[in-house]
N, C-alpha and C positions, 0 to 999 in steps of 0.2 A: 916575038916580043916576050920578054921575061916579066912576069908580074911579081912585084916586090910587095910583100905583106907589110902592113904598118907595124912598127915595133910596139909591143904591148907591155912594156915595163910601166906599170901604173904609176909608180913614184915619179918617174921621168915625165910621163904624160901629164901628171898633175902639175909639175913644175912648168912644163911647156904651156899648158892651158892657163896657168896663173900669169904667164907673161903675155897672154893674149893670142896665142896660136890657135886659130879657129879649127884646124884639123884635129888637134888634140882635144879641144872642147867638144867637138862633134863626136869623137870616138868615146869620150867619157859619157856624153849624153846618150848615145846609142847603146852603150853597155848597161847603163844604170836606169834608163827611163822606163823600161817595162816593169821592173820591180817597184820603182817609185810611184808609177801610176797605180799599181795595185794597192800600195799603201794609201795613197790619196783616196782611192775608191773605197777603202774600208771606212772612211770617215764621211765622204761626200757621196750621196746616192747617185746623182746625175754624172755620168761619165764625162760629158763635155766640161762641166764645171771642175770635176776632179782633174781633168787634163789641163785646164787653165791654171789651176793651183799648182800642179806639178811644174808647168813651164815657169811660173812665177818663182817657184822654189829653186829651179835650176838657174834662174837669173841671179838669185841670192848666192847660190853655190859658186858661180863663176865670179861674182863680184867679191866674195869673201874667201876665195881659194887660198890666198896667202895666209889666212888664219888657221888653215888646217896644219896641225903640228906633226902629223904622221905618228901620232900616239893612238893606237887603236885603228879600227878599219875605216877606210874612206867611205865605204858603203854605209856604215853606221853613222858617220858624220852627216852624210847626205840625208839619211833617214830621219835624223833629228830635225833637220831643217824642214823636211817635207811635213812632218807631223805638226811642227809649229806653224807652218803656213796653212795647214788645214784648220787648225784651231783659230788662227787669225781670220781666215775666210768665214768660218762659221760664226764667229763673234760679230764680224762686220755685217753679215747678212741679216742676222737678228740675234737678240740675246739668247743664249743657250738656257733652256729651262731645266732645272734639276728638281726632281721630286723631293720636297722638303722632309717627308716622313723618314725618320731614321729607324732602321730595324736593328734591334739588339741581338736577335737570335740569328746568327749567320751560319745556318746548318750547311754541312758539306755533302748532303746526299743528292748530288746533282746527277741527272740522267746524262750518260755519256752520249756524245753526238755519234750516232751510228755511222759505221764505215760505209754503209750503202749510200749515204748522201754525197752528192757531187758538190764540188767547191761552189758552183753557182747557186745551188740550193741553199747552202749554208750562208752565203753572202746575202741571199734574198731574205732569209730569216733574220739576219743581223740588220738588214735595211729596214725591217718592220719595227725595230725597236725605236722608242722615242729617242730624240737626239741626245739628251743627257746620258741615258743608259748606253747608247751606242758609242758615244765618245769615251766614256770611262771604260767600257768593256774593251774597246779597241786598244786603248793605252795600256790597260792592265794585262789582258789576256793575249793580245797579239804583239804588242810592243815590249812588254815586260817591265813597265814602269811600276814603282812601288806607290802605294797610296799617298805617301807623303809628297812624292814627286808630282803625282797627278794633282793633288790639292794645290800645290804651288803653281803649276802650269795653268790650271783652270780658275785659280783664285777662289777655291771653295775649301770647306773644312775636310779634314781627313775622314771624318765619320760620314760626310756626304758622299765622298768617293766610294767608301766601303758599301754604303747603302745602295748607291747606283749600280755597283757591280752585282750585288746580291739580287737586286730587282731585275737586272738584265739577264742574269743566269736563270732566274725563276721564270721570266717571260719566255726565254728560249726553251726551257724545259716544257712549258705549256704548249708552245708551238710544235715541238718535237712529238709530244703525245698526240696532238691533233693530226699531224702527218702520219704517225704510226697507225692511228685508228683508221684514217682514210685509206691507207695502203691495205690494211686488213680487209676492209669492206670491198675494195676493188679487186682483191685477189681471190675472193670467194666466188 
């Protein structure tokens, strides 16, 4: 028996998936779901809830597939849907609390995240951030949104977005210093 591989022209697959072809939808889901789950996980601590949000996001993807204009990457289009689904989930669960204090001095002397840290350790540090810090940090540092875009998405002021990012970075610096000191003590 000759095994025939599924044709992987993504543009054609998107068209087939938009017309309701389950095999094309499954292929797109299997290709993009691992990365999209990682994105959801950046915002939602519990993996099970992150997976639920991702599945909900894919339902939106397949429902609105005809809206994809093939201008830019398909993965980027899905990514935006996932980020918005995460924000919606977080808002529904409970109001997101943003620290109201605005810091004017946004110094750039951040400690670089050491290359010795594993991805899981970095995610754990990010998970320890308060929700508002974590959300803004993810949107800015991981997704590449500008403060004006974050402010609009989260319905906060641009200065609040900048303040939350500053505080998130500061908190991460503090956590890294504690880890570094702990490693020094254990290595002696």
